[in-house]
C-alpha positions as YAML, in Angstrom:
chain: A
units: angstrom
residues:
- id: 1
  name: MET
  ca: [-29.12, -23.02, -2.71]
- id: 2
  name: ILE
  ca: [-28.71, -25.33, 0.22]
- id: 3
  name: ALA
  ca: [-27.45, -28.18, -1.94]
- id: 4
  name: ALA
  ca: [-24.78, -25.95, -3.54]
- id: 5
  name: LYS
  ca: [-23.71, -24.59, 0.05]
- id: 6
  name: THR
  ca: [-23.29, -27.88, 0.97]
- id: 7
  name: LEU
  ca: [-21.17, -29.06, -2.00]
- id: 8
  name: VAL
  ca: [-18.99, -25.85, -1.31]
- id: 9
  name: HIS
  ca: [-18.36, -27.03, 2.20]
- id: 10
  name: LEU
  ca: [-17.37, -30.31, 1.17]
- id: 11
  name: LEU
  ca: [-15.07, -29.24, -1.36]
- id: 12
  name: ALA
  ca: [-13.56, -26.67, 0.61]
- id: 13
  name: LEU
  ca: [-12.97, -29.27, 3.64]
- id: 14
  name: THR
  ca: [-11.83, -32.09, 1.33]
- id: 15
  name: PRO
  ca: [-7.92, -30.85, 1.11]
- id: 16
  name: ALA
  ca: [-7.97, -30.45, 5.09]
- id: 17
  name: ALA
  ca: [-9.55, -33.90, 5.28]
- id: 18
  name: ILE
  ca: [-7.07, -35.53, 2.75]
- id: 19
  name: LEU
  ca: [-4.14, -33.89, 4.74]
- id: 20
  name: ALA
  ca: [-5.15, -34.98, 7.92]
- id: 21
  name: TRP
  ca: [-5.49, -38.76, 6.83]
- id: 22
  name: GLN
  ca: [-1.98, -38.54, 5.35]
- id: 23
  name: ILE
  ca: [-0.63, -36.75, 8.89]
- id: 24
  name: ARG
  ca: [-2.54, -39.78, 10.44]
- id: 25
  name: GLU
  ca: [-0.68, -42.24, 8.15]
- id: 26
  name: GLU
  ca: [2.64, -40.58, 8.83]
- id: 27
  name: PHE
  ca: [2.39, -40.69, 12.45]
- id: 28
  name: LEU
  ca: [1.26, -44.25, 12.76]
- id: 29
  name: THR
  ca: [3.23, -45.87, 9.45]
- id: 30
  name: GLY
  ca: [5.79, -43.08, 8.44]
- id: 31
  name: SER
  ca: [4.27, -43.67, 4.95]
- id: 32
  name: GLY
  ca: [1.80, -40.80, 4.45]
- id: 33
  name: GLY
  ca: [3.18, -39.32, 1.47]
- id: 34
  name: LEU
  ca: [4.22, -36.33, 2.72]
- id: 35
  name: GLY
  ca: [7.76, -36.33, 1.33]
- id: 36
  name: ALA
  ca: [11.11, -36.11, 2.92]
- id: 37
  name: ASP
  ca: [10.04, -33.19, 4.76]
- id: 38
  name: PRO
  ca: [6.73, -33.53, 6.31]
- id: 39
  name: VAL
  ca: [6.75, -30.32, 8.21]
- id: 40
  name: ALA
  ca: [7.46, -28.53, 5.04]
- id: 41
  name: GLU
  ca: [4.62, -30.03, 3.22]
- id: 42
  name: ILE
  ca: [1.99, -29.54, 5.83]
- id: 43
  name: GLU
  ca: [2.65, -25.85, 5.89]
- id: 44
  name: HIS
  ca: [3.11, -25.53, 2.03]
- id: 45
  name: ARG
  ca: [-0.21, -27.35, 1.24]
- id: 46
  name: LEU
  ca: [-2.27, -25.51, 3.80]
- id: 47
  name: GLY
  ca: [-0.88, -22.08, 2.65]
- id: 48
  name: LEU
  ca: [-1.57, -22.91, -0.82]
- id: 49
  name: TRP
  ca: [-5.22, -23.66, -0.24]
- id: 50
  name: ALA
  ca: [-5.37, -20.47, 1.63]
- id: 51
  name: LEU
  ca: [-4.04, -18.71, -1.18]
- id: 52
  name: ARG
  ca: [-6.18, -20.47, -3.79]
- id: 53
  name: LEU
  ca: [-9.54, -19.71, -1.69]
- id: 54
  name: LEU
  ca: [-8.51, -16.15, -1.22]
- id: 55
  name: LEU
  ca: [-8.37, -15.80, -5.01]
- id: 56
  name: LEU
  ca: [-11.40, -17.94, -5.68]
- id: 57
  name: THR
  ca: [-12.93, -15.26, -3.32]
- id: 58
  name: LEU
  ca: [-12.01, -12.46, -5.56]
- id: 59
  name: ALA
  ca: [-12.96, -14.23, -8.65]
- id: 60
  name: ILE
  ca: [-16.62, -14.12, -7.24]
- id: 61
  name: THR
  ca: [-17.49, -10.59, -8.36]
- id: 62
  name: PRO
  ca: [-15.91, -10.99, -11.89]
- id: 63
  name: LEU
  ca: [-17.72, -14.32, -12.39]
- id: 64
  name: ARG
  ca: [-20.86, -12.75, -11.42]
- id: 65
  name: GLN
  ca: [-20.45, -9.60, -13.73]
- id: 66
  name: LEU
  ca: [-19.84, -11.91, -16.43]
- id: 67
  name: SER
  ca: [-22.26, -14.55, -16.35]
- id: 68
  name: GLY
  ca: [-24.97, -12.18, -14.72]
- id: 69
  name: GLN
  ca: [-25.56, -14.90, -11.87]
- id: 70
  name: ALA
  ca: [-26.11, -12.56, -8.94]
- id: 71
  name: VAL
  ca: [-26.38, -15.91, -6.92]
- id: 72
  name: LEU
  ca: [-22.54, -16.48, -7.00]
- id: 73
  name: ILE
  ca: [-22.17, -13.54, -4.62]
- id: 74
  name: ARG
  ca: [-23.53, -15.87, -1.62]
- id: 75
  name: PHE
  ca: [-20.77, -18.07, -1.85]
- id: 76
  name: ARG
  ca: [-18.02, -14.81, -1.49]
- id: 77
  name: ARG
  ca: [-18.20, -14.78, 2.28]
- id: 78
  name: LEU
  ca: [-18.33, -18.74, 2.72]
- id: 79
  name: LEU
  ca: [-15.03, -19.00, 0.53]
- id: 80
  name: GLY
  ca: [-13.42, -15.85, 2.32]
- id: 81
  name: LEU
  ca: [-14.10, -17.72, 5.67]
- id: 82
  name: TYR
  ca: [-12.52, -20.96, 4.36]
- id: 83
  name: ALA
  ca: [-9.41, -18.82, 2.97]
- id: 84
  name: PHE
  ca: [-9.20, -17.54, 6.73]
- id: 85
  name: PHE
  ca: [-9.52, -21.08, 8.05]
- id: 86
  name: TYR
  ca: [-6.65, -22.56, 6.03]
- id: 87
  name: ALA
  ca: [-4.53, -19.61, 6.82]
- id: 88
  name: CYS
  ca: [-5.20, -20.11, 10.44]
- id: 89
  name: LEU
  ca: [-4.03, -23.93, 10.13]
- id: 90
  name: HIS
  ca: [-1.19, -22.46, 7.93]
- id: 91
  name: PHE
  ca: [-0.03, -20.38, 10.86]
- id: 92
  name: ALA
  ca: [-0.64, -22.92, 13.42]
- id: 93
  name: ALA
  ca: [1.16, -25.58, 11.59]
- id: 94
  name: TYR
  ca: [4.14, -22.89, 11.23]
- id: 95
  name: LEU
  ca: [4.10, -22.24, 15.31]
- id: 96
  name: VAL
  ca: [3.27, -25.96, 16.53]
- id: 97
  name: LEU
  ca: [5.39, -27.80, 14.10]
- id: 98
  name: ASP
  ca: [8.28, -25.47, 12.74]
- id: 99
  name: LEU
  ca: [8.82, -23.29, 16.12]
- id: 100
  name: ARG
  ca: [7.99, -26.34, 18.02]
- id: 101
  name: GLY
  ca: [6.22, -24.43, 20.79]
- id: 102
  name: TYR
  ca: [8.86, -21.70, 21.23]
- id: 103
  name: TRP
  ca: [6.32, -19.12, 20.08]
- id: 104
  name: THR
  ca: [7.95, -16.35, 21.29]
- id: 105
  name: GLN
  ca: [10.64, -16.76, 18.50]
- id: 106
  name: ILE
  ca: [7.84, -15.65, 16.11]
- id: 107
  name: PHE
  ca: [8.49, -12.04, 16.79]
- id: 108
  name: GLU
  ca: [12.12, -12.50, 16.14]
- id: 109
  name: GLU
  ca: [11.24, -14.50, 12.92]
- id: 110
  name: ILE
  ca: [8.88, -11.75, 11.82]
- id: 111
  name: LEU
  ca: [11.29, -9.07, 11.99]
- id: 112
  name: LYS
  ca: [14.29, -11.25, 10.29]
- id: 113
  name: ARG
  ca: [12.57, -13.08, 7.49]
- id: 114
  name: PRO
  ca: [10.42, -10.89, 4.94]
- id: 115
  name: TYR
  ca: [8.54, -13.52, 3.81]
- id: 116
  name: ILE
  ca: [7.19, -14.30, 7.25]
- id: 117
  name: THR
  ca: [6.57, -10.71, 7.77]
- id: 118
  name: VAL
  ca: [4.47, -10.16, 4.92]
- id: 119
  name: GLY
  ca: [2.61, -13.70, 5.46]
- id: 120
  name: PHE
  ca: [1.99, -12.48, 8.86]
- id: 121
  name: LEU
  ca: [0.72, -9.17, 8.08]
- id: 122
  name: ALA
  ca: [-1.83, -10.81, 5.60]
- id: 123
  name: TRP
  ca: [-3.01, -13.12, 8.08]
- id: 124
  name: LEU
  ca: [-3.37, -10.32, 10.68]
- id: 125
  name: LEU
  ca: [-5.47, -8.06, 8.21]
- id: 126
  name: LEU
  ca: [-7.49, -11.18, 7.59]
- id: 127
  name: VAL
  ca: [-8.85, -11.39, 11.08]
- id: 128
  name: PRO
  ca: [-10.80, -8.36, 11.32]
- id: 129
  name: LEU
  ca: [-12.54, -9.28, 7.93]
- id: 130
  name: ALA
  ca: [-13.30, -13.13, 9.29]
- id: 131
  name: LEU
  ca: [-14.86, -10.93, 12.53]
- id: 132
  name: THR
  ca: [-16.85, -8.85, 10.56]
- id: 133
  name: SER
  ca: [-18.44, -11.46, 8.18]
- id: 134
  name: THR
  ca: [-21.83, -11.58, 9.42]
- id: 135
  name: GLN
  ca: [-24.83, -9.65, 8.49]
- id: 136
  name: ALA
  ca: [-25.17, -8.24, 11.91]
- id: 137
  name: ALA
  ca: [-21.66, -6.62, 11.55]
- id: 138
  name: MET
  ca: [-22.46, -5.21, 7.82]
- id: 139
  name: ARG
  ca: [-25.55, -3.65, 9.63]
- id: 140
  name: LYS
  ca: [-23.46, -2.15, 12.25]
- id: 141
  name: LEU
  ca: [-20.78, -0.74, 10.44]
- id: 142
  name: GLY
  ca: [-22.80, 0.41, 7.40]
- id: 143
  name: ARG
  ca: [-20.48, 2.11, 4.72]
- id: 144
  name: LEU
  ca: [-17.25, 1.45, 6.98]
- id: 145
  name: TRP
  ca: [-17.84, -2.51, 6.24]
- id: 146
  name: GLY
  ca: [-17.09, -2.09, 2.53]
- id: 147
  name: ARG
  ca: [-14.31, 0.07, 3.21]
- id: 148
  name: LEU
  ca: [-12.73, -2.23, 5.70]
- id: 149
  name: HIS
  ca: [-13.43, -5.44, 3.42]
- id: 150
  name: ARG
  ca: [-11.52, -3.78, 0.47]
- id: 151
  name: LEU
  ca: [-8.18, -4.98, 2.68]
- id: 152
  name: ILE
  ca: [-8.80, -8.07, 0.66]
- id: 153
  name: TYR
  ca: [-6.83, -6.73, -2.12]
- id: 154
  name: ALA
  ca: [-3.93, -5.78, 0.04]
- id: 155
  name: ILE
  ca: [-4.08, -9.19, 1.46]
- id: 156
  name: ALA
  ca: [-4.00, -10.94, -1.67]
- id: 157
  name: VAL
  ca: [-0.86, -8.96, -2.73]
- id: 158
  name: LEU
  ca: [0.97, -9.77, 0.48]
- id: 159
  name: ALA
  ca: [-0.04, -13.61, 0.38]
- id: 160
  name: VAL
  ca: [1.33, -13.84, -3.15]
- id: 161
  name: LEU
  ca: [4.39, -11.95, -2.14]
- id: 162
  name: HIS
  ca: [4.74, -14.34, 0.61]
- id: 163
  name: PHE
  ca: [4.69, -17.38, -1.66]
- id: 164
  name: TRP
  ca: [7.01, -15.40, -3.98]
- id: 165
  name: TRP
  ca: [9.63, -14.77, -1.26]
- id: 166
  name: LEU
  ca: [9.41, -18.32, 0.16]
- id: 167
  name: VAL
  ca: [10.16, -19.94, -3.14]
- id: 168
  name: LYS
  ca: [14.01, -20.01, -3.33]
- id: 169
  name: SER
  ca: [14.47, -20.80, -7.04]
- id: 170
  name: ASP
  ca: [11.41, -22.01, -9.15]
- id: 171
  name: ILE
  ca: [9.25, -19.24, -9.13]
- id: 172
  name: ARG
  ca: [6.69, -20.68, -11.67]
- id: 173
  name: GLU
  ca: [4.21, -21.56, -9.26]
- id: 174
  name: PRO
  ca: [3.94, -18.36, -7.38]
- id: 175
  name: LEU
  ca: [4.19, -16.62, -10.86]
- id: 176
  name: LEU
  ca: [1.11, -18.35, -12.02]
- id: 177
  name: TYR
  ca: [-0.90, -17.01, -8.76]
- id: 178
  name: ALA
  ca: [0.47, -13.59, -9.33]
- id: 179
  name: ALA
  ca: [-0.86, -13.35, -12.81]
- id: 180
  name: ILE
  ca: [-4.16, -14.55, -11.72]
- id: 181
  name: LEU
  ca: [-4.20, -12.10, -9.06]
- id: 182
  name: ALA
  ca: [-3.03, -9.40, -11.54]
- id: 183
  name: VAL
  ca: [-5.95, -10.28, -13.85]
- id: 184
  name: LEU
  ca: [-8.45, -10.38, -10.95]
- id: 185
  name: LEU
  ca: [-7.48, -6.83, -9.83]
- id: 186
  name: GLY
  ca: [-6.79, -5.52, -13.62]
- id: 187
  name: TRP
  ca: [-10.47, -6.49, -14.09]
- id: 188
  name: ARG
  ca: [-11.63, -4.20, -11.17]
- id: 189
  name: VAL
  ca: [-9.61, -1.47, -12.33]
- id: 190
  name: TRP
  ca: [-10.97, -1.59, -15.92]
- id: 191
  name: LYS
  ca: [-14.43, -1.69, -14.58]
- id: 192
  name: LYS
  ca: [-14.07, 1.17, -12.38]
- id: 193
  name: LEU
  ca: [-12.36, 3.32, -15.21]
- id: 194
  name: ARG
  ca: [-15.27, 2.45, -17.26]
- id: 195
  name: ALA
  ca: [-18.08, 3.42, -14.92]
- id: 196
  name: LEU
  ca: [-16.18, 6.88, -14.24]
- id: 197
  name: SER
  ca: [-15.97, 7.29, -18.34]
- id: 198
  name: SER
  ca: [-19.74, 6.54, -18.96]
- id: 199
  name: ARG
  ca: [-20.66, 8.87, -16.06]
- id: 200
  name: ARG
  ca: [-18.38, 11.77, -17.43]
- id: 201
  name: THR
  ca: [-19.78, 11.15, -20.87]
- id: 202
  name: ALA
  ca: [-23.33, 11.34, -19.44]
- id: 203
  name: ALA
  ca: [-22.48, 14.40, -17.72]
- id: 204
  name: ALA
  ca: [-21.08, 16.27, -20.42]
- id: 205
  name: GLY
  ca: [-24.23, 15.13, -22.59]
...
Protein backbone atom coordinates (compact mmCIF):
# COMPACT_ATOMS: atom_id res chain seq x y z
CA MET A 1 0.00 0.00 0.00
CA ILE A 2 2.88 2.39 0.81
CA ALA A 3 4.43 1.68 -2.59
CA ALA A 4 1.09 2.25 -4.36
CA LYS A 5 0.48 5.54 -2.57
CA THR A 6 4.04 6.67 -3.33
CA LEU A 7 3.41 5.92 -7.00
CA VAL A 8 0.16 7.93 -6.93
CA HIS A 9 2.03 10.86 -5.32
CA LEU A 10 4.72 10.74 -8.00
CA LEU A 11 2.24 10.48 -10.86
CA ALA A 12 0.09 13.31 -9.49
CA LEU A 13 3.08 15.60 -9.00
CA THR A 14 4.67 14.88 -12.38
CA PRO A 15 2.56 17.41 -14.38
CA ALA A 16 3.41 20.16 -11.86
CA ALA A 17 7.11 19.24 -11.99
CA ILE A 18 7.17 19.28 -15.81
CA LEU A 19 5.37 22.61 -15.88
CA ALA A 20 7.74 24.09 -13.27
CA TRP A 21 10.71 23.03 -15.41
CA GLN A 22 9.16 24.57 -18.52
CA ILE A 23 8.45 27.82 -16.66
CA ARG A 24 12.08 27.89 -15.55
CA GLU A 25 13.29 27.35 -19.11
CA GLU A 26 10.88 29.99 -20.40
CA PHE A 27 12.19 32.48 -17.85
CA LEU A 28 15.87 31.69 -18.50
CA THR A 29 15.94 31.07 -22.23
CA GLY A 30 12.54 32.05 -23.60
CA SER A 31 12.08 28.57 -25.05
CA GLY A 32 10.26 26.52 -22.46
CA GLY A 33 7.78 25.06 -24.91
CA LEU A 34 4.82 26.97 -23.50
CA GLY A 35 3.77 28.43 -26.83
CA ALA A 36 3.03 31.96 -27.92
CA ASP A 37 1.00 32.72 -24.78
CA PRO A 38 2.81 31.12 -21.81
CA VAL A 39 0.41 32.57 -19.22
CA ALA A 40 -2.64 31.06 -20.93
CA GLU A 41 -0.83 27.73 -21.31
CA ILE A 42 0.15 27.62 -17.63
CA GLU A 43 -3.38 28.41 -16.49
CA HIS A 44 -4.91 25.95 -18.95
CA ARG A 45 -2.65 23.08 -18.00
CA LEU A 46 -3.12 23.54 -14.25
CA GLY A 47 -6.89 23.79 -14.65
CA LEU A 48 -6.97 20.74 -16.88
CA TRP A 49 -5.12 18.61 -14.34
CA ALA A 50 -7.43 19.83 -11.58
CA LEU A 51 -10.39 18.67 -13.68
CA ARG A 52 -8.77 15.35 -14.61
CA LEU A 53 -7.96 14.52 -11.00
CA LEU A 54 -11.45 15.55 -9.91
CA LEU A 55 -13.00 13.16 -12.43
CA LEU A 56 -10.53 10.46 -11.42
CA THR A 57 -11.64 10.94 -7.81
CA LEU A 58 -15.24 10.43 -8.89
CA ALA A 59 -14.21 7.35 -10.89
CA ILE A 60 -12.89 5.54 -7.80
CA THR A 61 -16.32 4.42 -6.55
CA PRO A 62 -17.50 2.92 -9.88
CA LEU A 63 -14.11 1.24 -10.36
CA ARG A 64 -14.31 -0.24 -6.87
CA GLN A 65 -17.85 -1.50 -7.47
CA LEU A 66 -16.97 -3.00 -10.85
CA SER A 67 -13.68 -4.57 -9.81
CA GLY A 68 -14.59 -5.56 -6.26
CA GLN A 69 -11.28 -4.07 -5.09
CA ALA A 70 -12.21 -2.24 -1.89
CA VAL A 71 -8.60 -1.06 -1.55
CA LEU A 72 -9.22 1.52 -4.30
CA ILE A 73 -11.27 3.64 -1.91
CA ARG A 74 -8.07 4.47 -0.03
CA PHE A 75 -6.88 6.55 -2.99
CA ARG A 76 -10.01 8.68 -3.29
CA ARG A 77 -9.09 11.24 -0.65
CA LEU A 78 -5.53 11.50 -1.98
CA LEU A 79 -6.70 12.17 -5.52
CA GLY A 80 -9.28 14.66 -4.29
CA LEU A 81 -6.61 16.61 -2.42
CA TYR A 82 -4.43 16.69 -5.52
CA ALA A 83 -7.41 18.00 -7.51
CA PHE A 84 -7.66 20.80 -4.93
CA PHE A 85 -3.89 21.36 -5.14
CA TYR A 86 -4.02 21.90 -8.90
CA ALA A 87 -7.18 24.00 -8.61
CA CYS A 88 -5.36 26.27 -6.14
CA LEU A 89 -2.36 26.54 -8.49
CA HIS A 90 -4.73 27.32 -11.37
CA PHE A 91 -6.42 30.07 -9.36
CA ALA A 92 -3.07 31.42 -8.10
CA ALA A 93 -1.69 31.53 -11.65
CA TYR A 94 -4.71 33.54 -12.73
CA LEU A 95 -4.28 36.00 -9.84
CA VAL A 96 -0.51 36.42 -10.20
CA LEU A 97 0.11 36.04 -13.93
CA ASP A 98 -3.15 37.29 -15.43
CA LEU A 99 -4.29 39.95 -12.97
CA ARG A 100 -0.63 40.71 -12.10
CA GLY A 101 -1.26 41.59 -8.50
CA TYR A 102 -4.39 43.65 -9.07
CA TRP A 103 -6.30 41.10 -7.02
CA THR A 104 -9.18 43.42 -6.21
CA GLN A 105 -10.19 43.05 -9.86
CA ILE A 106 -11.11 39.42 -9.20
CA PHE A 107 -14.51 40.47 -7.85
CA GLU A 108 -15.20 42.51 -10.97
CA GLU A 109 -14.09 39.58 -13.15
CA ILE A 110 -16.29 37.15 -11.22
CA LEU A 111 -19.35 39.33 -11.81
CA LYS A 112 -18.50 40.15 -15.42
CA ARG A 113 -17.37 36.79 -16.84
CA PRO A 114 -19.65 33.75 -16.30
CA TYR A 115 -16.86 31.21 -16.85
CA ILE A 116 -14.87 32.82 -14.04
CA THR A 117 -17.99 32.91 -11.85
CA VAL A 118 -18.54 29.15 -12.09
CA GLY A 119 -14.81 28.40 -11.86
CA PHE A 120 -14.44 30.47 -8.70
CA LEU A 121 -17.53 28.85 -7.20
CA ALA A 122 -16.12 25.39 -7.94
CA TRP A 123 -12.86 26.30 -6.18
CA LEU A 124 -14.72 27.87 -3.26
CA LEU A 125 -16.79 24.71 -2.74
CA LEU A 126 -13.62 22.60 -2.85
CA VAL A 127 -12.16 24.46 0.14
CA PRO A 128 -14.42 22.95 2.86
CA LEU A 129 -13.98 19.49 1.31
CA ALA A 130 -10.21 19.79 1.51
CA LEU A 131 -10.35 21.16 5.07
CA THR A 132 -12.57 18.27 6.24
CA SER A 133 -10.68 15.48 4.47
CA THR A 134 -9.05 14.17 7.65
CA GLN A 135 -10.17 11.18 9.71
CA ALA A 136 -10.68 13.52 12.68
CA ALA A 137 -13.10 15.65 10.64
CA MET A 138 -14.99 12.54 9.54
CA ARG A 139 -15.46 11.46 13.16
CA LYS A 140 -16.43 14.92 14.35
CA LEU A 141 -18.94 15.64 11.57
CA GLY A 142 -20.48 12.17 11.47
CA ARG A 143 -23.30 11.90 8.93
CA LEU A 144 -22.89 15.57 8.04
CA TRP A 145 -19.49 14.72 6.54
CA GLY A 146 -21.06 12.53 3.86
CA ARG A 147 -23.62 15.18 2.99
CA LEU A 148 -20.94 17.86 2.78
CA HIS A 149 -18.72 15.77 0.52
CA ARG A 150 -21.56 15.18 -1.92
CA LEU A 151 -20.73 18.71 -3.04
CA ILE A 152 -18.11 17.09 -5.24
CA TYR A 153 -20.85 16.33 -7.78
CA ALA A 154 -21.82 20.00 -8.07
CA ILE A 155 -18.15 20.98 -8.13
CA ALA A 156 -17.45 18.62 -11.04
CA VAL A 157 -20.40 20.04 -13.00
CA LEU A 158 -19.20 23.59 -12.35
CA ALA A 159 -15.63 22.69 -13.33
CA VAL A 160 -16.74 21.19 -16.65
CA LEU A 161 -18.99 24.19 -17.27
CA HIS A 162 -16.07 26.52 -16.51
CA PHE A 163 -13.96 24.74 -19.12
CA TRP A 164 -16.81 24.65 -21.64
CA TRP A 165 -17.54 28.39 -21.36
CA LEU A 166 -13.84 29.22 -21.45
CA VAL A 167 -13.38 27.57 -24.85
CA LYS A 168 -14.34 29.95 -27.62
CA SER A 169 -14.77 27.65 -30.62
CA ASP A 170 -13.52 24.05 -30.53
CA ILE A 171 -15.58 22.38 -27.79
CA ARG A 172 -14.39 18.82 -28.46
CA GLU A 173 -12.14 18.69 -25.40
CA PRO A 174 -14.67 20.04 -22.86
CA LEU A 175 -17.29 17.83 -24.51
CA LEU A 176 -15.11 14.80 -23.78
CA TYR A 177 -14.86 15.70 -20.10
CA ALA A 178 -18.59 16.44 -19.98
CA ALA A 179 -19.27 12.97 -21.40
CA ILE A 180 -16.98 11.33 -18.82
CA LEU A 181 -18.74 13.22 -16.03
CA ALA A 182 -22.15 12.21 -17.41
CA VAL A 183 -21.11 8.56 -17.31
CA LEU A 184 -19.77 8.85 -13.75
CA LEU A 185 -22.90 10.59 -12.47
CA GLY A 186 -25.18 8.36 -14.52
CA TRP A 187 -23.61 5.29 -12.93
CA ARG A 188 -24.44 6.62 -9.48
CA VAL A 189 -28.03 7.41 -10.44
CA TRP A 190 -28.45 3.94 -11.93
CA LYS A 191 -27.02 2.24 -8.81
CA LYS A 192 -29.29 4.27 -6.55
CA LEU A 193 -32.41 3.51 -8.62
CA ARG A 194 -31.47 -0.16 -8.69
CA ALA A 195 -31.04 -0.23 -4.91
CA LEU A 196 -34.41 1.48 -4.43
CA SER A 197 -36.07 -1.02 -6.77
CA SER A 198 -34.53 -3.95 -4.88
CA ARG A 199 -35.77 -2.59 -1.54
CA ARG A 200 -39.28 -2.11 -2.89
CA THR A 201 -39.28 -5.64 -4.31
CA ALA A 202 -38.09 -7.04 -0.99
CA ALA A 203 -40.74 -5.06 0.92
CA ALA A 204 -43.48 -6.20 -1.45
CA GLY A 205 -42.38 -9.81 -1.10
